[in-house]
C-alpha positions as CSV (number, residue, x, y, z in Angstrom):
1,X,119.3,132.5,139.9
2,X,115.6,132.9,140.8
3,X,113.8,135.9,139.4
4,X,112.0,138.5,141.5
5,X,109.1,139.3,139.2
6,X,105.8,139.7,141.2
7,X,103.1,137.2,140.6
8,X,99.6,138.6,140.5
9,X,96.3,136.6,140.7
10,X,93.6,136.7,138.0
11,X,91.2,138.8,140.2
12,X,94.0,141.3,140.7
13,X,94.7,141.5,137.0
14,X,91.0,142.0,136.3
15,X,91.0,144.9,138.7
16,X,94.0,146.4,136.9
17,X,92.3,146.0,133.6
18,X,89.3,148.0,134.9
19,X,91.2,150.8,136.7
20,X,92.1,154.1,135.1
21,X,95.8,153.5,134.6
22,X,97.6,152.2,131.6
23,X,98.3,148.5,131.4
24,X,99.6,146.1,128.8
25,X,98.6,142.4,129.1
26,X,100.9,140.5,126.8
27,X,100.4,136.8,126.0
28,X,103.9,135.5,125.2
29,X,102.8,132.1,123.9
30,X,103.0,131.4,120.2
31,X,100.3,132.2,117.7
32,X,98.7,128.7,117.7
33,X,98.5,128.6,121.5
34,X,97.2,132.2,121.7
35,X,94.5,131.5,119.1
36,X,93.1,128.6,121.1
37,X,92.4,130.4,124.4
38,X,93.3,133.9,125.8
39,X,91.8,136.7,127.9
40,X,89.7,139.3,126.0
41,X,92.2,142.1,126.4
42,X,95.4,140.0,125.9
43,X,97.8,141.3,123.3
44,X,99.7,138.6,121.3
45,X,103.5,139.0,121.8
46,X,105.1,135.6,121.0
47,X,108.3,134.9,122.9
48,X,109.9,133.9,119.6
49,X,109.6,137.5,118.4
50,X,109.6,139.4,121.7
51,X,112.5,141.8,121.2
52,X,111.5,142.5,117.6
53,X,108.0,143.6,118.6
54,X,107.9,144.9,122.1
55,X,109.1,148.5,121.5
56,X,106.4,149.0,118.9
57,X,103.7,147.6,121.1
58,X,104.9,149.2,124.4
59,X,107.1,152.2,123.6
60,X,107.2,153.5,127.1
61,X,109.6,151.5,129.3
62,X,107.9,152.2,132.7
63,X,104.4,151.2,131.6
64,X,102.6,148.6,133.8
65,X,102.9,145.2,132.1
66,X,101.5,141.8,132.9
67,X,102.8,138.7,131.1
68,X,100.9,135.5,130.7
69,X,101.6,132.1,129.2
70,X,99.9,128.8,129.5
71,X,100.8,128.5,133.2
72,X,102.7,125.3,133.0
73,X,106.2,124.7,134.6
74,X,105.8,127.7,137.0
75,X,105.2,130.2,134.2
76,X,108.5,129.4,132.6
77,X,107.9,131.2,129.3
78,X,106.5,134.3,131.0
79,X,109.5,134.4,133.3
80,X,111.9,134.1,130.3
81,X,110.0,136.9,128.6
82,X,110.1,139.0,131.8
83,X,113.9,138.7,132.0
84,X,114.3,139.8,128.4
85,X,112.0,142.8,128.9
86,X,114.0,143.7,132.0
87,X,117.2,143.6,130.0
88,X,115.5,146.0,127.5
89,X,114.8,148.5,130.3
90,X,111.1,147.7,131.2
91,X,110.7,148.4,134.9
92,X,107.2,147.4,135.9
93,X,106.7,143.8,134.8
94,X,104.4,141.3,136.6
95,X,103.4,137.7,135.8
96,X,99.9,136.3,135.9
97,X,100.0,133.4,138.4
98,X,99.0,130.2,136.7
99,X,98.8,131.9,133.3
100,X,95.6,131.5,131.2
101,X,94.8,128.4,133.3
102,X,94.7,130.6,136.4
103,X,92.5,133.0,134.5
104,X,90.0,130.2,133.6
105,X,90.2,128.6,137.1
106,X,88.4,131.5,138.7
107,X,85.7,131.5,136.2
108,X,86.9,134.1,133.7
109,X,86.3,133.5,130.0
110,X,89.0,132.5,127.6
111,X,88.4,133.5,124.0
112,X,89.4,131.6,120.8
113,X,90.6,133.3,117.7
114,X,92.5,136.5,117.0
115,X,91.7,140.2,117.1
116,X,88.9,139.5,119.4
117,X,88.2,143.1,120.7
118,X,88.1,144.3,117.1
119,X,85.8,141.5,116.0
120,X,83.5,142.0,119.0
121,X,83.4,145.7,118.2
122,X,82.2,145.0,114.6
123,X,79.4,142.9,115.9
124,X,78.4,145.6,118.4
125,X,78.4,148.2,115.6
126,X,76.0,146.1,113.5
127,X,73.6,145.7,116.4
128,X,73.8,149.3,117.6
129,X,73.7,151.0,114.2
130,X,71.4,148.4,112.5
131,X,73.8,148.3,109.6
132,X,71.9,147.1,106.5
133,X,73.0,143.9,105.0
134,X,72.4,141.8,101.9
135,X,72.7,138.1,101.6
136,X,75.0,136.4,99.1
137,X,72.1,134.9,97.2
138,X,70.4,138.2,96.8
139,X,73.5,140.0,95.7
140,X,74.1,137.2,93.1
141,X,70.6,137.7,91.9
142,X,71.0,141.4,91.5
143,X,74.3,140.9,89.7
144,X,72.7,138.4,87.3
145,X,69.9,140.9,86.6
146,X,72.5,143.6,86.1
147,X,71.0,145.8,88.8
148,X,73.4,148.9,89.1
149,X,75.6,148.7,92.2
150,X,79.1,149.4,93.3
151,X,80.8,146.4,94.9
152,X,83.8,147.1,97.0
153,X,86.2,144.8,98.8
154,X,87.2,146.4,102.1
155,X,90.1,144.1,102.8
156,X,93.8,144.5,101.8
157,X,94.7,144.4,98.1
158,X,96.6,141.2,98.7
159,X,93.6,139.5,100.2
160,X,91.4,140.7,97.3
161,X,93.7,139.2,94.7
162,X,93.7,135.9,96.5
163,X,89.9,135.6,96.3
164,X,87.0,138.0,96.1
165,X,83.3,138.3,95.1
166,X,83.1,138.5,91.3
167,X,83.2,142.0,90.0
168,X,84.4,143.6,93.3
169,X,86.9,146.4,93.3
170,X,89.6,146.5,96.0
171,X,89.3,149.5,98.3
172,X,90.6,148.8,101.8
173,X,88.3,150.3,104.5
174,X,91.0,152.8,105.5
175,X,90.8,154.2,102.0
176,X,87.1,154.3,101.6
177,X,86.4,157.9,102.8
178,X,89.3,159.3,100.7
179,X,88.6,157.4,97.4
180,X,84.8,156.8,97.4
181,X,84.2,159.8,95.1
182,X,85.7,158.3,91.9
183,X,84.3,154.9,92.8
184,X,80.7,155.9,93.3
185,X,80.0,158.7,90.9
186,X,76.2,158.3,90.8
187,X,74.6,159.1,94.2
188,X,71.6,156.9,93.4
189,X,73.7,153.7,93.0
190,X,73.8,151.3,96.0
191,X,77.2,150.5,97.4
192,X,77.9,147.0,98.8
193,X,81.0,146.4,100.9
194,X,82.4,142.9,101.5
195,X,85.2,141.2,103.3
196,X,86.0,137.6,104.0
197,X,83.7,137.3,107.0
198,X,81.8,140.0,108.9
199,X,83.9,142.7,110.6
200,X,85.3,144.7,107.7
201,X,82.0,144.4,105.8
202,X,80.1,146.0,108.7
203,X,82.7,148.6,109.5
204,X,83.2,149.6,105.9
205,X,79.5,150.0,105.2
206,X,78.9,151.8,108.4
207,X,81.9,154.1,107.8
208,X,80.3,155.3,104.6
209,X,76.9,155.7,106.2
210,X,78.4,157.7,109.0
211,X,79.9,160.0,106.4
212,X,76.4,160.7,105.1
213,X,76.8,159.4,101.5
214,X,73.5,159.8,99.6
215,X,74.0,156.3,98.2
216,X,72.3,153.4,99.9
217,X,75.2,151.5,101.6
218,X,75.0,147.9,102.5
219,X,77.2,145.2,104.0
220,X,77.5,141.8,102.4
221,X,76.4,139.3,105.0
222,X,79.3,136.9,105.9
223,X,81.5,138.1,103.1
224,X,83.3,135.6,100.8
225,X,82.7,132.8,103.2
226,X,78.9,133.4,103.0
227,X,79.3,133.5,99.2
228,X,81.0,130.1,99.2
229,X,78.4,128.7,101.7
230,X,75.6,129.8,99.3
231,X,77.2,127.6,96.6
232,X,78.6,130.5,94.6
233,X,82.0,130.7,92.9
234,X,84.6,133.1,94.1
235,X,87.0,135.0,91.8
236,X,90.7,134.5,92.1
237,X,93.5,136.7,90.8
238,X,91.6,140.0,90.5
239,X,93.8,143.1,89.9
240,X,91.0,145.6,90.2
241,X,91.7,148.3,92.7
242,X,90.9,151.9,93.6
243,X,92.3,154.6,91.3
244,X,95.4,156.3,92.7
245,X,94.3,159.8,91.8
246,X,91.4,161.6,93.5
247,X,90.1,164.7,91.7
248,X,90.0,168.0,93.5
249,X,86.2,168.1,93.7
250,X,85.9,164.7,95.2
251,X,88.8,165.5,97.7
252,X,87.1,168.7,98.8
253,X,83.8,167.0,99.5
254,X,85.6,164.1,101.3
255,X,87.4,166.7,103.5
256,X,84.1,168.4,104.4
257,X,82.5,165.1,105.3
258,X,85.5,164.0,107.3
259,X,85.7,167.3,109.2
260,X,82.0,167.2,110.0
261,X,82.3,163.6,111.3
262,X,85.4,164.5,113.4
263,X,83.5,167.4,114.9
264,X,80.6,165.1,115.8
265,X,83.0,162.9,117.7
266,X,85.0,165.7,119.2
267,X,88.2,164.7,117.5
268,X,90.8,167.4,118.1
269,X,93.9,168.4,116.1
270,X,97.1,169.1,118.1
271,X,99.8,171.5,117.2
272,X,103.4,170.4,116.9
273,X,104.3,171.5,120.5
274,X,101.4,169.7,122.1
275,X,101.9,166.6,120.0
276,X,105.5,166.5,120.9
277,X,104.6,166.8,124.6
278,X,102.3,163.8,124.2
279,X,105.1,161.7,122.7
280,X,107.6,162.8,125.3
281,X,105.4,162.2,128.3
282,X,106.9,159.8,130.8
283,X,103.5,158.9,132.4
284,X,101.4,158.3,129.3
285,X,101.9,156.1,126.2
286,X,101.3,157.7,122.8
287,X,101.3,156.0,119.4
288,X,102.0,158.1,116.3
289,X,100.4,156.3,113.4
290,X,100.4,157.1,109.6
291,X,97.2,155.5,108.4
292,X,97.8,155.8,104.6
293,X,98.7,153.1,102.1
294,X,102.1,151.4,102.2
295,X,103.2,153.0,99.0
296,X,102.4,156.5,100.3
297,X,104.1,155.8,103.6
298,X,107.2,154.6,101.8
299,X,107.3,157.7,99.7
300,X,106.9,160.4,102.3
301,X,105.9,158.9,105.6
302,X,106.5,160.9,108.8
303,X,109.9,159.7,110.2
304,X,108.6,159.3,113.8
305,X,105.4,157.5,112.8
306,X,104.6,153.8,112.6
307,X,102.8,152.7,109.5
308,X,99.3,151.4,110.4
309,X,96.9,151.3,107.4
310,X,93.5,152.6,108.7
311,X,91.4,149.6,107.7
312,X,93.7,147.1,109.2
313,X,94.2,149.2,112.3
314,X,90.5,148.9,113.0
315,X,90.4,145.2,112.0
316,X,93.4,144.2,114.2
317,X,93.9,147.0,116.7
318,X,95.7,144.7,119.1
319,X,98.6,144.2,116.6
320,X,99.5,147.9,116.9
321,X,98.1,149.4,120.1
322,X,99.5,147.2,122.9
323,X,98.8,149.4,125.9
324,X,95.2,149.7,127.2
325,X,94.2,153.4,127.8
326,X,97.1,154.7,125.8
327,X,96.7,157.7,123.5
328,X,96.9,157.7,119.7
329,X,98.0,160.5,117.3
330,X,96.9,159.9,113.7
331,X,98.5,161.5,110.6
332,X,97.7,161.5,106.9
333,X,98.4,164.0,104.1
334,X,94.9,164.5,103.0
335,X,92.8,165.4,106.1
336,X,90.4,162.7,105.3
337,X,91.6,159.2,106.3
338,X,93.0,160.1,109.8
339,X,89.9,162.0,111.0
340,X,87.6,159.2,109.9
341,X,89.7,156.5,111.5
342,X,90.0,158.6,114.7
343,X,86.2,158.5,115.0
344,X,86.3,154.7,115.1
345,X,89.1,154.5,117.6
346,X,87.1,156.9,119.8
347,X,84.2,154.4,119.7
348,X,86.6,151.6,120.6
349,X,87.4,153.5,123.8
350,X,90.8,154.8,122.6
351,X,91.7,158.4,123.2
352,X,92.7,159.8,119.8
353,X,93.8,163.1,118.2
354,X,95.1,164.3,114.9
355,X,98.3,166.0,113.9
356,X,98.7,167.6,110.4
357,X,101.5,166.2,108.3
358,X,103.5,169.4,108.3
359,X,103.6,169.5,112.1
360,X,104.1,165.7,112.4
361,X,107.3,165.9,110.3
362,X,109.1,167.7,113.1
363,X,108.0,165.2,115.8
364,X,110.6,163.0,117.5
365,X,110.3,159.8,119.5
366,X,112.1,159.5,122.8
367,X,115.3,157.6,122.3
368,X,115.0,153.9,123.3
369,X,116.9,153.0,126.4
370,X,117.9,149.6,125.1
371,X,118.2,147.9,121.7
372,X,117.3,144.5,120.6
373,X,120.3,142.1,120.3
374,X,122.5,142.8,117.3
375,X,123.8,140.1,115.1
376,X,127.6,139.9,115.4
377,X,129.3,139.3,112.1
378,X,131.3,136.5,113.6
379,X,128.1,134.6,114.3
380,X,127.1,134.5,110.7
381,X,128.0,131.5,108.5
382,X,127.8,131.6,104.7
383,X,127.6,128.9,102.1
384,X,131.3,128.2,102.2
385,X,131.2,127.8,106.0
386,X,128.3,125.5,105.8
387,X,130.0,123.3,103.3
388,X,133.0,123.1,105.6
389,X,131.0,122.3,108.6
390,X,128.9,119.8,106.8
391,X,132.0,118.0,105.8
392,X,132.8,117.7,109.5
393,X,129.3,116.3,110.1
394,X,127.2,119.0,111.7
395,X,125.1,117.3,114.4
396,X,122.6,120.1,115.1
397,X,120.8,122.0,112.3
398,X,117.8,123.9,113.6
399,X,115.2,125.4,111.4
400,X,113.4,128.2,113.1
401,X,111.1,129.2,110.3
402,X,107.4,128.5,110.4
403,X,106.4,124.8,110.8
404,X,104.5,125.1,107.5
405,X,107.7,126.3,105.7
406,X,109.7,123.4,107.4
407,X,107.2,120.8,106.3
408,X,107.5,122.1,102.7
409,X,111.3,122.1,102.5
410,X,114.2,122.3,104.9
411,X,117.9,121.5,105.0
412,X,118.4,117.8,105.1
413,X,119.0,116.7,108.6
414,X,117.6,119.8,110.2
415,X,115.1,119.7,113.0
416,X,112.2,122.1,113.4
417,X,112.1,124.1,116.6
418,X,110.9,127.4,118.0
419,X,112.5,129.7,120.6
420,X,110.5,128.6,123.7
421,X,111.2,125.0,122.9
422,X,114.7,125.2,121.5
423,X,116.6,124.1,124.6
424,X,114.3,121.0,124.9
425,X,114.8,120.2,121.2
426,X,118.6,120.2,121.7
427,X,118.4,118.3,124.9
428,X,116.3,115.6,123.3
429,X,119.0,115.1,120.6
430,X,121.8,114.8,123.2
431,X,123.4,118.1,122.4
432,X,126.5,119.1,124.4
433,X,127.3,122.7,125.1
434,X,130.4,122.5,122.8
435,X,128.6,121.0,119.8
436,X,128.2,123.2,116.7
437,X,124.6,124.4,116.3
438,X,123.5,126.2,113.1
439,X,120.3,128.2,113.1
440,X,118.2,128.9,110.0
441,X,115.5,131.6,110.1
442,X,113.8,134.1,107.8
443,X,116.2,136.8,109.0
444,X,119.4,136.8,111.0
445,X,117.8,139.1,113.6
446,X,115.1,136.5,114.3
447,X,117.7,133.7,114.7
448,X,119.8,136.0,117.0
449,X,117.0,135.9,119.6
450,X,117.2,132.1,119.8
451,X,121.0,132.3,119.8
452,X,120.9,134.6,122.8
453,X,119.0,131.9,124.8
454,X,121.4,129.2,123.7
455,X,124.4,131.1,124.8
456,X,122.9,131.9,128.2
457,X,122.3,128.2,128.5
458,X,126.1,127.5,127.9
459,X,126.2,126.7,124.2
460,X,129.5,128.0,122.8
461,X,129.4,127.2,119.1
462,X,126.2,128.7,117.8
463,X,126.1,130.0,114.2
464,X,123.4,131.7,112.2
465,X,123.0,131.0,108.5
466,X,123.5,134.4,106.9
467,X,120.8,134.0,104.3
468,X,118.8,131.4,106.1
469,X,118.0,128.3,104.0
470,X,119.3,130.3,101.1
471,X,122.8,129.9,102.4
472,X,122.2,126.1,102.5
473,X,121.1,126.0,98.9
474,X,123.9,128.2,97.8
475,X,126.2,125.6,99.2
476,X,124.6,123.0,97.0
477,X,123.6,121.0,100.0
478,X,120.5,118.7,99.9
479,X,117.0,119.7,101.0
480,X,114.3,117.5,102.4
481,X,110.5,117.8,103.0
482,X,108.3,116.3,105.7
483,X,104.6,116.8,105.2
484,X,103.8,115.2,108.6
485,X,106.6,116.5,110.6
486,X,106.4,118.4,112.9
487,X,103.2,116.7,114.0
488,X,100.2,119.0,114.3
489,X,100.4,118.7,118.1
490,X,103.8,120.3,118.0
491,X,103.0,123.2,115.8
492,X,102.4,125.9,118.4
493,X,103.2,128.6,115.8
494,X,100.2,127.6,113.6
495,X,96.7,128.7,114.2
496,X,94.4,125.7,113.6
497,X,91.3,127.6,114.7
498,X,88.8,127.1,111.9
499,X,91.6,125.9,109.7
500,X,91.2,126.2,105.9
501,X,88.1,128.4,106.1
502,X,89.4,130.3,103.0
503,X,90.4,127.1,101.2
504,X,87.0,125.6,100.4
505,X,86.4,124.1,103.9
506,X,82.8,125.0,104.3
507,X,82.5,123.4,107.8
508,X,85.4,125.7,108.9
509,X,83.7,128.7,107.4
510,X,80.4,127.9,109.3
511,X,82.4,127.5,112.5
512,X,84.2,130.8,112.0
513,X,81.0,132.8,111.3
514,X,79.3,131.2,114.3
515,X,82.3,132.2,116.4
516,X,82.1,135.8,115.2
517,X,78.4,136.2,115.8
518,X,78.7,134.5,119.2
519,X,81.4,136.8,120.6
520,X,79.2,139.4,122.3
521,X,77.4,136.7,124.3
522,X,80.8,135.5,125.7
523,X,81.8,138.9,127.0
524,X,81.3,140.2,130.5
525,X,79.9,143.7,131.1
526,X,83.4,145.1,132.0
527,X,84.7,143.9,128.7
528,X,81.9,145.5,126.7
529,X,82.1,148.7,128.7
530,X,85.4,149.5,127.0
531,X,83.4,150.4,123.8
532,X,81.4,153.6,123.3
533,X,79.5,153.2,120.1
534,X,77.6,156.2,118.7
535,X,74.6,154.8,116.8
536,X,73.3,158.1,115.5
537,X,73.0,158.2,111.7
538,X,72.5,161.7,110.5
539,X,72.2,160.9,106.8
540,X,69.5,163.4,106.1
541,X,71.4,166.3,107.6
542,X,74.6,165.3,105.8
543,X,72.7,164.9,102.5
544,X,71.2,168.3,102.9
545,X,74.6,169.8,103.5
546,X,76.4,168.1,100.6
547,X,73.7,167.7,97.9
548,X,74.2,171.4,96.9
């Protein structure tokens, strides 16, 4: 049966993106396809994960949504996604005619890479605020000469452990305002912030400058990639990180600085009643985000909130805030991190407010109208069941994990596939609707999405390995590996864009840095108008207030 979802042209979509109403532009292709070319404001929502991620990205069911794919086969993937969203209760879904090809056909720019708005914002901040920077070779010289400095890694702790500048201490950008006191005790000591490339170095350094620290604060130019390109050696396996405790004196000063900064940017704090009204509104989308660390959120996170560590929220805003012109409520338990992150969201063009933890604890989300497909117990198959089926010669084993995981190891005889291509995979192997099909995935919930498509296509014997490949190994069945299969051309889940830039591929690092620095030039005025950067640096005024 033909669907009835409206098709809109690229010029119409551009008008919608620039009007005053909320809109979510979701690109439902897989990560590798998205990273090769997409519109500036497109939000990645791979069809393979759609039901798992859509409610987090678009919590309001009547928000205006446009779906795009590659544009081939009459927008087949976008139409599938639209039907799934309709089943979940979304009522205002349109499809971009011709997908991203249609967007490019009228002369609009397609962008490579991921987190493009956040990356562009970082470049704009550096230009507008003239954020000081230091080259890798100069930093290495100062380290060699034992010049006093505080070197901080503004990325996640996990990224820091993988590789970092020698001597750096891990302090994700979202933690900087809260924890800088114990990390930089001498106001005369310069602070250098680094990341892997550019964005988090710039934002981290400028965040501390905006706070008015008396210390000179500098961004490491081009991060760990710049360090490697300078012929310097990175450190691997570092466990250095910020201290968990913040003393009362440092906390009090951090709160004063954060409050002053929030006032400068007109960030307001809502009471429980107003905050609940924001969440309950049927005509506006509101995200309630806890910006603290994962450990803190797990310990006493606000039940209605979504965890979004502040530094990563700024680095990859499109992975959390899926609706353009939505509102954001931020909560912490210290009155430091949320206010500071809110000032950055405001400069990104996102309406933001604060809610104190005590009030946030009573907030409730509107109940969802539909749930993602459950996994019936009867669909699961354990090790014993796999041994039994294997004895009867299973014809169709499908591995839905990442193509990288499949290449490394998979059940012997299994084929790799991904949800948007699953029906084609089975058709190419001559599968009949009555043939047993066993799906392997990281979680049963992920496999259940693919199973839903198979059943709608008429397959009647679809089973899901209860523990994924673990069920296969528990059954003592053989594993296989295939370093060249699937071929690179088939790996639509894998982002090849500047591949291996963190693995010693210096050409890839150069290409990535050139991409970052070239983003602003690719943007149209209406894409840049989304941002509202305040370049005032009031360091002297702040220093006068806090040097006493």
